[in-house]
C-alpha positions in Angstrom: 2.7 13.5 9.9 5.8 10.9 9.5 6.6 9.9 5.8 6.5 6.3 5.8 8.3 5.4 3.1 10.9 6.7 0.6 9.6 7.4 -3.1 11.6 6.0 -5.7 11.7 8.3 -8.9 11.5 6.1 -11.7 14.3 6.3 -14.4 13.0 7.0 -17.6 13.1 3.3 -18.3 10.9 2.1 -15.8 8.7 5.2 -15.9 7.4 3.4 -20.1 7.5 0.5 -17.8 3.5 -0.8 -17.2 2.3 -0.1 -13.9 2.3 -3.3 -11.1 -0.5 -5.6 -11.4 0.2 -6.4 -14.9 1.5 -9.2 -17.1 5.2 -7.5 -16.3 7.5 -9.5 -14.7 8.7 -8.2 -11.1 12.6 -8.7 -10.6 12.1 -11.3 -7.4 9.1 -11.5 -5.5 8.7 -12.3 -1.6 6.1 -13.8 0.5 5.0 -14.4 4.2 2.4 -15.3 6.6 0.9 -12.3 8.1 -2.6 -12.4 10.6 -4.6 -11.0 7.8 -3.1 -14.0 5.3 -0.4 -14.5 3.2 1.3 -11.7 1.4 3.4 -11.3 -1.4 5.4 -8.3 -2.1 7.2 -7.8 -5.4 10.6 -5.6 -6.3 12.2 -4.1 -9.5 15.8 -5.0 -7.6 15.8 -1.6 -6.2 12.5 -0.5 -4.7 9.2 -2.0 -3.6 7.2 -2.3 -6.5 4.0 -4.2 -5.3 2.0 -5.9 -2.4 -0.8 -8.2 -2.3 -3.0 -9.6 0.6 -4.5 -13.2 0.1 -7.7 -13.1 -1.3 -9.8 -16.2 -0.9 -6.5 -17.8 -0.7 -4.6 -16.9 -3.7 -2.3 -14.3 -4.5 -1.6 -12.6 -8.0 1.8 -14.5 -8.7 1.2 -17.6 -6.9 2.9 -19.7 -10.0 6.2 -17.8 -10.1 8.5 -19.3 -7.5 9.7 -17.0 -5.0 13.2 -15.4 -5.3 14.1 -12.7 -3.2 16.4 -9.5 -2.8 17.6 -7.7 0.2 15.4 -5.3 -0.2 12.4 -7.5 -0.4 14.2 -9.1 2.7 14.0 -5.7 4.4 10.4 -5.2 4.0 9.4 -8.6 4.8 10.9 -8.0 8.2 9.3 -4.6 8.7 6.0 -6.2 7.7 6.9 -9.0 10.1 7.2 -6.1 12.9 4.6 -4.1 12.1 2.4 -7.1 12.7 3.6 -7.6 16.1 3.2 -4.1 16.9 7.0 -2.9 17.2 7.1 -0.8 14.1 5.1 2.2 13.1 7.1 3.2 10.3 8.0 1.8 7.5 11.7 2.7 5.7 11.9 1.2 2.4 12.5 2.6 -1.1 8.7 2.1 -3.5 8.2 2.6 -6.9 4.7 3.4 -7.3 3.7 4.4 -11.0 0.4 5.3 -12.2 -1.4 8.8 -13.1 -0.2 12.6 -12.0 -3.2 12.5 -10.0 -3.1 8.9 -8.3 0.8 9.5 -7.3 -0.8 12.8 -5.5 -3.2 11.1 -3.3 -0.7 8.3 -2.8 2.0 11.0 -1.5 -0.5 12.1 0.7 -0.9 8.5 2.3 2.4 8.7 2.6 2.2 11.5 5.2 -0.4 10.1 7.5 1.6 7.5 10.4 0.8 4.9 12.2 -2.7 5.4 13.9 -3.6 8.7 12.0 -6.5 8.9 9.9 -7.7 11.0 6.5 -11.0 11.2 5.1 -11.0 11.0 1.6 -11.9 14.9 1.3 -9.1 15.7 2.7 -7.0 14.1 0.4 -9.0 15.8 -2.6 -8.3 19.1 -0.6 -4.4 18.7 -0.1 -4.2 17.3 -4.0 -6.2 20.2 -5.5 -9.3 18.5 -6.0 -11.7 19.3 -3.5 -14.4 17.7 -4.9 -12.7 14.7 -6.0 -13.8 11.8 -3.4 -14.5 9.3 -6.1 -11.4 10.2 -7.6 -9.6 9.9 -4.9 -11.5 6.8 -3.7 -10.0 5.1 -6.6 -6.4 6.4 -6.4 -6.7 4.9 -3.4 -8.2 1.5 -4.5 -5.8 1.4 -7.1 -2.4 2.0 -4.5 -0.3 -1.0 -5.4 1.9 -1.3 -2.0 -1.3 -1.5 0.7 0.4 -1.5 4.4 3.5 0.6 3.6 1.7 3.0 1.7 -0.7 3.3 4.5 -4.1 3.7 2.1 -5.9 1.3 4.6 -6.1 4.9 6.9 -8.3 7.0 4.9 -12.2 7.2 6.1 -15.9 8.9 5.5 -15.7 11.9 6.9 -18.0 10.7 9.6 -15.4 7.8 10.2 -17.3 5.1 8.3 -15.0 2.5 6.3 -16.3 2.6 2.9 -14.3 -0.3 1.3 -10.9 -1.8 0.7 -9.6 -3.3 -2.2 -6.7 -5.9 -0.6 -6.9 -8.8 1.3 -10.5 -9.9 1.8 -11.9 -6.4 1.8 -13.6 -4.6 4.9 -12.3 -7.6 7.3 -9.0 -6.5 6.1 -9.0 -2.9 6.3 -11.2 -3.4 10.0 -8.1 -5.9 11.0 -5.5 -2.9 10.3 -7.6 -0.4 12.2 -8.1 -1.8 15.2 -4.0 -3.2 14.6 -2.9 0.4 14.9 -6.3 2.2 17.8 -7.9 3.8 14.6 -11.4 4.6 15.6 -14.1 3.8 12.8 -17.5 2.5 12.2 
């Protein structure tokens, strides 16, 4: 299994900042078109802090003027390469704010490479909580940086899709799984 991203350990100041998706204003926002809808990525100037996939024609920060920085430009280029199939992993600093359990789940997601799949139970066992399938699902659904931190690569133990919180939901997950050649039902 390959690590897909570099986890940026937040400083004391960053650790007290509101989590992604709240009213905090990112340092920079970059949008790009993709086969699954527009994508919005945010950065604190050092790391990627969130990625949102368009839902019902909207992005969380559509009203915010686009501004960029080197981290966002690199992320936009790597995402474009991912969508064309020429990139299979991401080499980006990410800052994941969440509970200890969420961060443990997201760390497991970062170990999944292109075309690799895991189950909610496997992720639970890897985090030391073998019976926490629903909690694992909740942590996966709260992943602030989908695609880069590959939450779409988690399926039920029978390879069924049980949901997806990004973009248009299950159809978005189906596209991502098919793109990576991951079997599902």
